[in-house]
Backbone as ProteinMPNN parsed JSONL, in Angstrom:
{"seq_chain_A": "MPDTSKQYNDVITQCRDLFMKKMKDYGSAWRILRLPSLTDQIFIKAQRIRGLQQNSERRVDEGEASEFVGIINYALMALIQLEKGVVEQPDLSLEAATQLYDEKVAVTKQLMLDKNHDYGEAWRDMRVSSLTDLILQKLLRVKQIENNEGKTIVSEGIDANYQDMINYAVFALIHLSQNQEPS", "coords_chain_A": {"N_chain_A": [[-4.538, 14.431, -19.717], [-4.998, 11.523, -17.867], [-5.224, 8.159, -19.156], [-7.802, 6.391, -18.353], [-8.845, 3.861, -19.019], [-6.587, 2.458, -19.95], [-4.968, 2.551, -17.644], [-6.584, 1.09, -15.926], [-6.551, -1.402, -17.232], [-3.818, -1.996, -16.895], [-3.624, -2.379, -14.12], [-5.37, -4.575, -13.819], [-4.006, -6.462, -15.344], [-1.801, -6.999, -13.717], [-3.146, -8.124, -11.5], [-4.409, -10.321, -12.675], [-2.196, -11.791, -13.527], [-1.138, -12.621, -11.061], [-3.333, -14.139, -10.168], [-3.334, -16.213, -12.08], [-0.832, -17.399, -11.553], [-1.276, -18.324, -8.961], [-3.327, -20.1, -9.501], [-1.859, -22.0, -10.914], [-0.235, -22.926, -8.86], [-2.095, -23.812, -6.868], [-4.345, -24.801, -8.126], [-7.879, -24.86, -8.717], [-8.828, -24.65, -6.077], [-10.212, -22.73, -4.646], [-12.787, -22.896, -5.548], [-14.417, -24.308, -3.857], [-15.251, -22.576, -1.947], [-17.835, -20.958, -0.242], [-20.026, -18.152, -0.865], [-20.246, -16.369, 1.461], [-17.79, -16.975, 2.694], [-15.909, -16.036, 0.848], [-16.63, -13.343, 0.892], [-15.905, -12.772, 3.533], [-13.121, -13.137, 3.346], [-12.435, -10.996, 1.686], [-13.267, -8.965, 3.366], [-11.449, -9.21, 5.512], [-9.085, -8.43, 4.221], [-9.722, -5.778, 3.496], [-10.089, -4.672, 6.036], [-7.501, -4.935, 7.019], [-6.152, -3.166, 5.312], [-7.336, -0.769, 6.121], [-6.423, -0.712, 8.731], [-3.643, -0.479, 8.236], [-3.652, 2.062, 7.149], [-4.361, 3.571, 9.324], [-2.645, 2.997, 11.448], [0.653, 3.45, 12.698], [2.607, 1.56, 13.075], [3.832, -1.403, 11.537], [3.641, -4.871, 11.325], [3.736, -6.915, 9.56], [5.295, -7.435, 6.527], [3.913, -6.38, 4.149], [2.259, -4.223, 2.022], [-0.45, -1.887, 1.361], [-1.071, -2.185, -1.356], [-0.814, -4.918, -2.18], [-2.913, -6.012, -0.774], [-5.134, -4.733, -1.897], [-4.987, -5.865, -4.437], [-5.593, -8.492, -3.725], [-8.258, -8.115, -2.881], [-9.476, -7.494, -5.327], [-9.046, -9.913, -6.766], [-10.322, -11.856, -5.114], [-12.938, -10.851, -5.195], [-13.522, -11.172, -7.882], [-13.428, -13.954, -8.005], [-15.66, -14.428, -6.424], [-17.689, -13.409, -8.069], [-17.533, -15.277, -10.114], [-18.266, -17.571, -8.671], [-20.894, -16.87, -8.064], [-22.05, -17.131, -10.575], [-21.387, -19.805, -11.399], [-21.819, -21.428, -9.202], [-21.138, -23.161, -6.096], [-18.778, -25.777, -5.596], [-17.907, -29.182, -4.633], [-15.411, -30.173, -5.075], [-12.352, -29.026, -6.566], [-12.764, -27.842, -9.88], [-12.108, -26.475, -12.194], [-10.054, -25.836, -14.964], [-6.922, -24.135, -15.559], [-7.196, -22.644, -17.904], [-10.006, -22.485, -18.263], [-10.774, -21.175, -15.894], [-9.391, -18.781, -16.186], [-10.613, -17.749, -18.451], [-13.227, -17.286, -17.473], [-12.576, -15.414, -15.51], [-11.619, -13.309, -17.127], [-14.0, -12.693, -18.5], [-15.634, -11.748, -16.405], [-14.128, -9.548, -15.628], [-14.352, -7.96, -17.922], [-17.094, -7.243, -17.964], [-17.239, -5.873, -15.54], [-15.389, -3.827, -15.933], [-16.68, -2.429, -17.994], [-18.888, -1.481, -16.601], [-17.533, 0.268, -14.889], [-16.535, 2.115, -16.795], [-18.941, 3.189, -17.768], [-20.064, 4.335, -15.403], [-17.96, 6.019, -14.748], [-18.021, 7.819, -16.834], [-20.476, 9.101, -16.329], [-20.026, 10.166, -13.759], [-17.858, 11.766, -14.13], [-15.14, 11.098, -13.642], [-14.764, 11.367, -10.871], [-13.537, 9.87, -8.903], [-10.837, 10.327, -9.087], [-10.306, 12.484, -7.5], [-10.629, 11.524, -5.023], [-9.578, 10.194, -1.855], [-7.364, 7.452, -1.067], [-7.999, 6.28, 1.336], [-10.725, 6.865, 1.542], [-11.738, 5.332, -0.554], [-11.149, 2.841, 0.491], [-12.886, 2.835, 2.703], [-15.338, 2.875, 1.348], [-15.259, 0.365, 0.129], [-15.364, -1.248, 2.416], [-17.915, -0.51, 3.316], [-19.49, -1.531, 1.214], [-18.95, -4.229, 1.621], [-20.18, -4.667, 4.112], [-22.794, -4.271, 3.313], [-23.079, -6.441, 1.532], [-22.776, -8.563, 3.34], [-25.109, -8.197, 4.838], [-27.05, -8.66, 2.857], [-26.439, -11.322, 2.311], [-27.131, -12.405, 4.796], [-29.825, -12.029, 4.566], [-30.505, -14.028, 2.908], [-29.898, -13.5, 0.243], [-31.898, -11.892, -0.715], [-33.258, -8.774, -1.734], [-34.999, -5.666, -1.383], [-35.198, -3.091, -2.636], [-32.644, -2.652, -3.372], [-29.454, -2.901, -5.117], [-28.023, -5.988, -6.272], [-25.897, -8.631, -4.931], [-23.876, -9.09, -6.818], [-23.444, -6.583, -8.093], [-22.391, -5.146, -5.978], [-19.962, -6.507, -5.486], [-18.738, -5.913, -7.929], [-18.466, -3.128, -7.712], [-16.663, -3.042, -5.558], [-14.393, -4.151, -6.767], [-13.872, -2.183, -8.712], [-13.41, 0.088, -7.074], [-11.117, -0.803, -5.746], [-9.346, -1.045, -7.895], [-9.162, 1.674, -8.596], [-7.924, 2.619, -6.269], [-5.444, 1.308, -6.441], [-4.457, 2.508, -8.755], [-4.176, 5.137, -7.832], [-2.236, 4.654, -5.801], [-0.08, 3.768, -7.345], [0.51, 6.043, -8.788], [1.322, 7.75, -6.795], [3.742, 6.664, -6.149], [5.349, 7.144, -8.254], [8.015, 9.164, -9.526], [7.883, 12.757, -9.206]], "CA_chain_A": [[-5.505, 13.641, -18.943], [-4.625, 10.099, -17.853], [-6.104, 7.225, -19.847], [-8.357, 5.52, -17.315], [-8.982, 2.501, -19.53], [-5.254, 1.845, -19.952], [-4.561, 2.364, -16.25], [-7.408, -0.017, -15.43], [-5.983, -2.63, -17.809], [-2.514, -2.254, -16.273], [-3.889, -2.951, -12.79], [-5.959, -5.906, -13.993], [-2.942, -7.354, -15.821], [-1.052, -7.389, -12.506], [-4.021, -9.004, -10.706], [-4.611, -11.541, -13.476], [-0.937, -12.525, -13.475], [-1.088, -13.282, -9.751], [-4.393, -15.15, -10.176], [-2.87, -17.35, -12.883], [0.26, -18.063, -10.82], [-1.883, -19.065, -7.842], [-4.034, -21.245, -10.108], [-0.838, -23.007, -11.223], [0.216, -23.489, -7.584], [-3.149, -24.408, -6.042], [-5.513, -25.222, -8.881], [-9.086, -24.073, -8.425], [-9.303, -24.997, -4.728], [-11.141, -21.683, -4.217], [-14.147, -23.205, -6.02], [-15.226, -24.88, -2.772], [-15.634, -21.507, -1.019], [-19.163, -20.36, -0.345], [-19.946, -16.688, -0.986], [-19.879, -15.692, 2.706], [-16.359, -17.166, 2.952], [-15.202, -15.087, -0.011], [-16.917, -12.021, 1.454], [-15.071, -12.618, 4.724], [-11.731, -12.965, 2.906], [-12.32, -9.613, 1.225], [-13.412, -8.127, 4.556], [-10.168, -9.256, 6.233], [-8.129, -7.627, 3.464], [-10.107, -4.372, 3.617], [-9.807, -4.273, 7.415], [-6.039, -4.777, 7.135], [-5.8, -1.911, 4.646], [-7.749, 0.327, 7.004], [-5.46, -0.712, 9.836], [-2.387, 0.091, 7.743], [-3.86, 3.495, 6.938], [-4.556, 4.254, 10.604], [-1.595, 2.687, 12.414], [2.008, 3.775, 12.235], [3.451, 0.362, 13.17], [3.479, -2.559, 10.704], [4.335, -6.081, 11.758], [3.827, -7.797, 8.401], [5.925, -6.643, 5.464], [3.114, -6.271, 2.93], [1.543, -2.96, 2.073], [-1.835, -1.791, 0.908], [-1.245, -2.593, -2.754], [-1.059, -6.366, -2.299], [-4.237, -6.294, -0.228], [-6.11, -4.322, -2.914], [-4.952, -6.917, -5.471], [-6.361, -9.595, -3.158], [-9.68, -7.765, -2.933], [-9.907, -7.642, -6.719], [-9.098, -11.32, -7.161], [-11.382, -12.547, -4.376], [-14.242, -10.396, -5.692], [-13.73, -11.842, -9.174], [-13.788, -15.34, -7.673], [-17.048, -14.405, -5.942], [-18.568, -13.265, -9.246], [-17.538, -16.588, -10.782], [-19.066, -18.464, -7.831], [-22.297, -16.499, -8.256], [-22.499, -17.692, -11.851], [-21.163, -21.239, -11.541], [-22.188, -22.175, -8.004], [-20.066, -23.748, -5.292], [-18.585, -27.206, -5.856], [-17.273, -29.921, -3.547], [-14.025, -30.435, -5.475], [-11.903, -28.122, -7.633], [-13.286, -28.347, -11.154], [-11.786, -25.601, -13.325], [-8.679, -25.778, -15.456], [-6.364, -22.788, -15.628], [-7.772, -21.974, -19.067], [-11.424, -22.197, -18.005], [-10.845, -20.163, -14.834], [-8.91, -17.518, -16.744], [-11.664, -17.25, -19.349], [-14.272, -16.735, -16.615], [-11.971, -14.222, -14.908], [-11.62, -12.266, -18.16], [-15.385, -12.312, -18.763], [-16.099, -10.936, -15.274], [-13.413, -8.273, -15.704], [-14.909, -7.172, -19.035], [-18.374, -6.682, -17.524], [-16.962, -4.936, -14.45], [-14.745, -2.656, -16.52], [-17.695, -1.661, -18.71], [-19.638, -0.769, -15.568], [-16.681, 1.379, -14.479], [-16.508, 3.112, -17.862], [-20.249, 3.854, -17.785], [-20.177, 5.194, -14.217], [-16.91, 7.025, -14.835], [-18.536, 8.843, -17.756], [-21.53, 9.86, -15.662], [-19.504, 10.848, -12.578], [-16.772, 12.649, -14.505], [-13.883, 10.669, -13.014], [-14.702, 11.927, -9.517], [-12.639, 9.044, -8.081], [-9.476, 10.873, -9.137], [-10.178, 13.458, -6.419], [-10.866, 10.834, -3.753], [-8.44, 9.637, -1.127], [-7.335, 5.992, -0.992], [-8.718, 5.901, 2.565], [-12.159, 6.909, 1.248], [-12.026, 4.142, -1.361], [-11.145, 1.721, 1.444], [-14.139, 2.895, 3.469], [-16.432, 2.471, 0.459], [-15.178, -1.096, -0.004], [-15.891, -1.804, 3.668], [-19.364, -0.303, 3.305], [-20.052, -2.522, 0.28], [-18.847, -5.536, 2.28], [-21.248, -4.745, 5.116], [-24.039, -4.462, 2.556], [-23.108, -7.83, 1.044], [-23.038, -9.436, 4.493], [-26.534, -8.076, 5.17], [-27.799, -9.365, 1.804], [-26.225, -12.758, 2.563], [-27.957, -12.752, 5.957], [-31.206, -12.019, 4.08], [-30.571, -15.122, 1.929], [-29.772, -12.976, -1.108], [-33.071, -11.108, -1.112], [-33.283, -7.334, -1.5], [-36.294, -5.062, -1.723], [-34.979, -2.041, -3.636], [-31.207, -2.453, -3.533], [-28.736, -3.703, -6.102], [-27.683, -7.306, -5.757], [-24.538, -8.925, -4.475], [-22.92, -8.964, -7.921], [-23.125, -5.168, -8.292], [-21.521, -4.732, -4.874], [-18.63, -7.036, -5.772], [-18.175, -5.141, -9.047], [-18.035, -1.832, -7.177], [-15.442, -3.274, -4.773], [-13.3, -4.32, -7.733], [-13.554, -0.889, -9.315], [-12.791, 0.942, -6.056], [-9.762, -1.301, -5.501], [-8.546, -0.639, -9.062], [-8.887, 3.104, -8.442], [-6.938, 2.771, -5.199], [-4.144, 0.891, -6.969], [-4.009, 3.563, -9.672], [-3.681, 6.22, -6.967], [-0.991, 4.242, -5.137], [0.999, 3.705, -8.346], [0.864, 7.415, -9.158], [2.033, 8.345, -5.663], [5.083, 6.096, -6.077], [6.131, 7.613, -9.386], [8.661, 10.452, -9.238], [7.153, 13.894, -9.764]], "C_chain_A": [[-5.108, 12.175, -19.007], [-5.68, 9.245, -18.568], [-6.596, 6.182, -18.845], [-8.436, 4.072, -17.782], [-7.637, 1.774, -19.519], [-4.772, 1.588, -18.526], [-5.312, 1.185, -15.619], [-6.826, -1.346, -15.923], [-4.645, -2.988, -17.177], [-2.683, -2.897, -14.891], [-4.411, -4.375, -12.936], [-4.918, -6.901, -14.497], [-2.122, -7.874, -14.646], [-1.866, -8.39, -11.682], [-4.191, -10.356, -11.393], [-3.359, -12.414, -13.44], [-0.817, -13.286, -12.151], [-2.131, -14.397, -9.671], [-3.921, -16.406, -10.917], [-1.743, -18.111, -12.176], [-0.299, -18.884, -9.66], [-2.686, -20.253, -8.352], [-3.036, -22.358, -10.43], [-0.351, -23.685, -9.938], [-0.856, -24.329, -6.899], [-4.305, -25.012, -6.822], [-6.696, -24.353, -8.502], [-9.689, -24.472, -7.074], [-10.315, -23.982, -4.2], [-12.586, -21.977, -4.628], [-15.028, -23.823, -4.93], [-15.743, -23.809, -1.812], [-17.05, -21.006, -1.304], [-19.018, -18.836, -0.363], [-19.621, -15.993, 0.338], [-18.39, -15.859, 3.065], [-15.522, -16.214, 2.103], [-15.405, -13.656, 0.487], [-16.034, -11.768, 2.672], [-13.597, -12.45, 4.368], [-11.491, -11.524, 2.443], [-12.378, -8.665, 2.415], [-12.102, -8.065, 5.342], [-9.148, -8.36, 5.538], [-8.449, -6.134, 3.594], [-9.833, -3.853, 5.032], [-8.305, -4.065, 7.62], [-5.596, -3.474, 6.482], [-6.15, -0.73, 5.547], [-6.807, 0.431, 8.197], [-4.117, -0.118, 9.429], [-2.499, 1.597, 7.563], [-3.942, 4.258, 8.257], [-3.399, 4.075, 11.575], [-0.22, 3.003, 11.841], [2.912, 2.542, 12.238], [2.912, -0.748, 12.276], [4.296, -3.748, 11.176], [4.464, -7.106, 10.644], [4.307, -6.942, 7.232], [5.175, -6.757, 4.137], [2.288, -5.013, 3.066], [0.119, -3.057, 1.566], [-2.031, -2.394, -0.481], [-1.562, -4.081, -2.876], [-2.432, -6.748, -1.754], [-5.333, -5.865, -1.205], [-6.147, -5.334, -4.059], [-5.759, -8.117, -4.988], [-7.856, -9.337, -3.19], [-10.216, -7.968, -4.348], [-10.057, -9.114, -7.081], [-10.166, -12.103, -6.405], [-12.763, -12.129, -4.862], [-14.541, -11.008, -7.06], [-14.067, -13.316, -8.965], [-15.246, -15.406, -7.219], [-18.026, -14.262, -7.108], [-18.649, -14.573, -10.031], [-18.404, -17.57, -9.992], [-20.556, -18.159, -7.974], [-22.857, -17.118, -9.526], [-22.476, -19.215, -11.848], [-21.676, -22.056, -10.358], [-20.952, -22.767, -7.333], [-19.987, -25.235, -5.605], [-17.9, -27.855, -4.66], [-15.797, -30.194, -3.809], [-13.618, -29.422, -6.543], [-12.253, -28.704, -9.006], [-12.904, -27.505, -12.369], [-10.306, -25.708, -13.685], [-8.214, -24.327, -15.411], [-7.028, -22.008, -16.759], [-9.225, -21.58, -18.817], [-11.567, -21.091, -16.951], [-10.43, -18.793, -15.365], [-9.943, -16.914, -17.688], [-12.8, -16.619, -18.54], [-13.81, -15.433, -15.96], [-12.064, -13.058, -15.899], [-13.028, -11.78, -18.475], [-15.911, -11.397, -17.659], [-15.412, -9.573, -15.268], [-14.038, -7.388, -16.778], [-16.219, -6.497, -18.625], [-18.151, -5.612, -16.459], [-16.291, -3.67, -14.98], [-15.769, -1.803, -17.273], [-18.552, -0.869, -17.733], [-18.845, 0.455, -15.107], [-16.691, 2.48, -15.527], [-17.821, 3.891, -17.915], [-20.398, 4.813, -16.607], [-19.164, 6.332, -14.28], [-17.342, 8.161, -15.762], [-19.539, 9.741, -17.037], [-21.02, 10.677, -14.474], [-18.31, 11.746, -12.887], [-15.452, 12.366, -13.812], [-13.682, 11.271, -11.623], [-13.734, 11.152, -8.622], [-11.221, 9.599, -8.056], [-9.231, 11.888, -8.026], [-10.418, 12.828, -5.048], [-9.559, 10.357, -3.145], [-8.529, 8.108, -1.154], [-8.104, 5.526, 0.246], [-10.234, 5.931, 2.347], [-12.578, 5.71, 0.405], [-12.061, 2.901, -0.479], [-12.454, 1.68, 2.226], [-15.329, 2.474, 2.614], [-16.434, 0.963, 0.236], [-15.741, -1.756, 1.254], [-17.405, -1.644, 3.75], [-20.047, -1.322, 2.39], [-20.023, -3.913, 0.911], [-19.936, -5.705, 3.336], [-22.608, -4.915, 4.453], [-24.17, -5.909, 2.075], [-23.405, -8.785, 2.189], [-24.518, -9.391, 4.877], [-27.385, -8.809, 4.135], [-27.65, -10.873, 1.984], [-27.058, -13.227, 3.746], [-29.441, -12.782, 5.596], [-31.422, -13.071, 2.991], [-30.622, -14.609, 0.495], [-30.916, -12.092, -1.563], [-32.859, -9.63, -0.791], [-34.643, -6.806, -1.928], [-36.105, -4.028, -2.834], [-33.499, -1.887, -4.0], [-30.632, -3.32, -4.638], [-28.317, -5.012, -5.454], [-26.231, -7.436, -5.352], [-23.535, -8.694, -5.598], [-22.501, -7.518, -8.143], [-22.2, -4.654, -7.188], [-20.096, -5.258, -5.059], [-17.963, -6.253, -6.906], [-17.695, -3.766, -8.571], [-16.763, -1.981, -6.348], [-14.227, -3.402, -5.694], [-12.897, -2.959, -8.279], [-12.926, 0.071, -8.308], [-11.348, 0.504, -5.787], [-8.833, -0.96, -6.672], [-8.189, 0.835, -8.943], [-7.821, 3.341, -7.372], [-5.538, 2.396, -5.692], [-3.593, 1.897, -7.977], [-3.444, 4.731, -8.865], [-2.336, 5.854, -6.348], [0.173, 4.21, -6.124], [1.441, 5.112, -8.745], [1.627, 8.105, -8.037], [3.459, 7.837, -5.549], [5.963, 6.556, -7.226], [6.797, 8.946, -9.027], [7.897, 11.602, -9.888], [7.999, 14.657, -10.748]], "O_chain_A": [[-4.903, 11.639, -20.096], [-6.866, 9.574, -18.576], [-5.895, 5.22, -18.533], [-8.127, 3.156, -17.02], [-7.56, 0.61, -19.125], [-4.229, 0.522, -18.237], [-4.735, 0.392, -14.875], [-6.633, -2.283, -15.148], [-4.367, -4.165, -16.948], [-1.971, -3.839, -14.542], [-3.943, -5.282, -12.247], [-4.949, -8.07, -14.111], [-1.789, -9.058, -14.592], [-1.326, -9.394, -11.219], [-4.121, -11.404, -10.75], [-3.454, -13.637, -13.335], [-0.438, -14.457, -12.133], [-1.842, -15.48, -9.163], [-4.093, -17.524, -10.43], [-1.715, -19.342, -12.205], [0.15, -20.003, -9.407], [-2.723, -21.3, -7.705], [-3.341, -23.535, -10.237], [-0.086, -24.887, -9.935], [-0.576, -25.422, -6.407], [-5.163, -25.672, -6.235], [-6.524, -23.234, -8.018], [-10.905, -24.613, -6.945], [-11.18, -24.33, -3.396], [-13.511, -21.36, -4.1], [-16.251, -23.857, -5.068], [-16.581, -24.097, -0.957], [-17.406, -20.681, -2.437], [-18.0, -18.301, 0.077], [-18.782, -15.093, 0.345], [-17.803, -14.968, 3.679], [-14.538, -15.651, 2.584], [-14.469, -12.857, 0.501], [-15.48, -10.68, 2.827], [-12.892, -11.689, 5.031], [-10.472, -10.917, 2.771], [-11.638, -7.683, 2.473], [-11.693, -6.992, 5.786], [-8.426, -7.613, 6.199], [-7.544, -5.32, 3.78], [-9.393, -2.716, 5.2], [-7.89, -3.134, 8.31], [-4.761, -2.755, 7.03], [-5.353, 0.194, 5.712], [-6.441, 1.528, 8.619], [-3.521, 0.653, 10.18], [-1.536, 2.326, 7.803], [-3.632, 5.448, 8.309], [-3.192, 4.922, 12.444], [0.024, 2.838, 10.646], [3.882, 2.488, 11.481], [1.71, -1.011, 12.247], [5.502, -3.637, 11.398], [5.222, -8.067, 10.772], [3.78, -5.857, 6.987], [5.741, -7.18, 3.128], [1.685, -4.767, 4.111], [-0.432, -4.14, 1.372], [-3.046, -3.04, -0.744], [-2.481, -4.46, -3.602], [-3.043, -7.706, -2.228], [-6.348, -6.55, -1.334], [-7.217, -5.629, -4.593], [-6.526, -8.697, -5.756], [-8.637, -10.239, -3.493], [-11.285, -8.548, -4.537], [-11.077, -9.518, -7.639], [-10.85, -12.935, -7.001], [-13.667, -12.961, -4.937], [-15.692, -11.326, -7.358], [-14.907, -13.865, -9.678], [-15.976, -16.327, -7.585], [-19.069, -14.916, -7.133], [-19.707, -14.93, -10.549], [-19.186, -18.318, -10.579], [-21.382, -19.072, -8.002], [-24.001, -17.573, -9.553], [-23.45, -19.847, -12.256], [-21.939, -23.251, -10.499], [-19.877, -22.856, -7.927], [-21.008, -25.879, -5.849], [-17.377, -27.168, -3.783], [-15.026, -30.42, -2.877], [-14.454, -29.002, -7.343], [-12.064, -29.894, -9.259], [-13.346, -27.806, -13.477], [-9.432, -25.673, -12.819], [-9.018, -23.41, -15.246], [-7.382, -20.841, -16.588], [-9.626, -20.459, -19.13], [-12.384, -20.183, -17.103], [-11.04, -17.776, -15.035], [-10.123, -15.696, -17.716], [-13.281, -15.54, -18.884], [-14.572, -14.47, -15.871], [-12.525, -11.969, -15.556], [-13.236, -10.586, -18.693], [-16.559, -10.389, -17.94], [-16.034, -8.561, -14.943], [-14.231, -6.192, -16.559], [-16.427, -5.317, -18.907], [-18.801, -4.567, -16.478], [-16.595, -2.567, -14.525], [-15.722, -0.575, -17.194], [-18.904, 0.28, -18.0], [-19.402, 1.542, -14.951], [-16.84, 3.655, -15.19], [-17.817, 5.11, -18.087], [-20.807, 5.961, -16.781], [-19.469, 7.466, -13.913], [-17.057, 9.329, -15.496], [-19.47, 10.968, -17.119], [-21.531, 11.766, -14.212], [-17.802, 12.421, -11.991], [-14.729, 13.29, -13.439], [-12.568, 11.636, -11.249], [-13.171, 11.718, -7.685], [-10.482, 9.364, -7.101], [-8.085, 12.13, -7.648], [-10.41, 13.523, -4.032], [-8.567, 10.147, -3.843], [-9.617, 7.54, -1.25], [-8.78, 4.498, 0.209], [-10.952, 5.106, 2.912], [-13.645, 5.136, 0.622], [-12.896, 2.017, -0.671], [-13.055, 0.619, 2.391], [-16.23, 1.791, 3.1], [-17.499, 0.349, 0.163], [-16.507, -2.714, 1.165], [-18.1, -2.551, 4.207], [-21.068, -1.904, 2.757], [-20.967, -4.688, 0.753], [-20.543, -6.77, 3.44], [-23.473, -5.622, 4.971], [-25.231, -6.521, 2.194], [-24.198, -9.714, 2.033], [-25.111, -10.419, 5.202], [-28.336, -9.503, 4.495], [-28.618, -11.618, 1.828], [-27.629, -14.317, 3.712], [-30.225, -13.478, 6.242], [-32.4, -13.013, 2.247], [-31.29, -15.188, -0.362], [-30.901, -11.594, -2.689], [-32.352, -9.277, 0.274], [-35.342, -7.423, -2.732], [-36.782, -4.09, -3.86], [-33.153, -1.07, -4.853], [-31.219, -4.323, -5.044], [-28.266, -5.122, -4.229], [-25.451, -6.487, -5.422], [-22.454, -8.156, -5.358], [-21.32, -7.249, -8.36], [-21.327, -3.823, -7.44], [-19.131, -4.534, -4.815], [-16.767, -5.967, -6.85], [-16.634, -3.3, -8.986], [-15.875, -1.133, -6.428], [-13.17, -2.831, -5.429], [-11.713, -2.621, -8.304], [-11.997, 0.799, -8.657], [-10.462, 1.342, -5.62], [-7.667, -0.626, -6.463], [-7.038, 1.212, -9.163], [-6.924, 4.166, -7.552], [-4.564, 3.087, -5.393], [-2.382, 2.11, -8.039], [-2.371, 5.249, -9.174], [-1.402, 6.656, -6.369], [1.292, 4.586, -5.774], [2.621, 5.34, -9.01], [2.483, 8.95, -8.297], [4.302, 8.487, -4.929], [7.182, 6.385, -7.186], [6.214, 9.76, -8.311], [7.336, 11.453, -10.974], [7.543, 15.649, -11.316]]}, "name": "protein", "num_of_chains": 1, "seq": "MPDTSKQYNDVITQCRDLFMKKMKDYGSAWRILRLPSLTDQIFIKAQRIRGLQQNSERRVDEGEASEFVGIINYALMALIQLEKGVVEQPDLSLEAATQLYDEKVAVTKQLMLDKNHDYGEAWRDMRVSSLTDLILQKLLRVKQIENNEGKTIVSEGIDANYQDMINYAVFALIHLSQNQEPS"}
């Protein structure tokens, strides 16, 4: 039986490495983004993945994996923005941003472990295309919550939806990595 926790950590290590490299290149310029802008960035990436899954022709030489990494990192930025608020100027050092990133990952991973226990690793039998559709569904929910000024009546909040997107994207990357390994 594969070690889900280790596989999860391997994916997050890849995402975190890219996040840190981009922080070194751009600083925390993303801190000026409002939540709907981050939601839209994730939406664009999820739509591209769906397009790649449905279309035979590709005009940009980047596959699904890099887009799932982008979804994870943008969703983690959104969770940080939810906690810290939007600023007018970049305000986080690499160290501070990485610490916040790690904190959000820890909470999101624990949620995955709890749900994974209760659902019996059902995601392992899902298709990557289904995970993509679930991410898109979560995005549409977040957009509706944003249009409702963050208010919900009986539904989970924006943070839970971002956490689910992260976990679905991690699962998709695990699937994609296993499909690329020789049998």
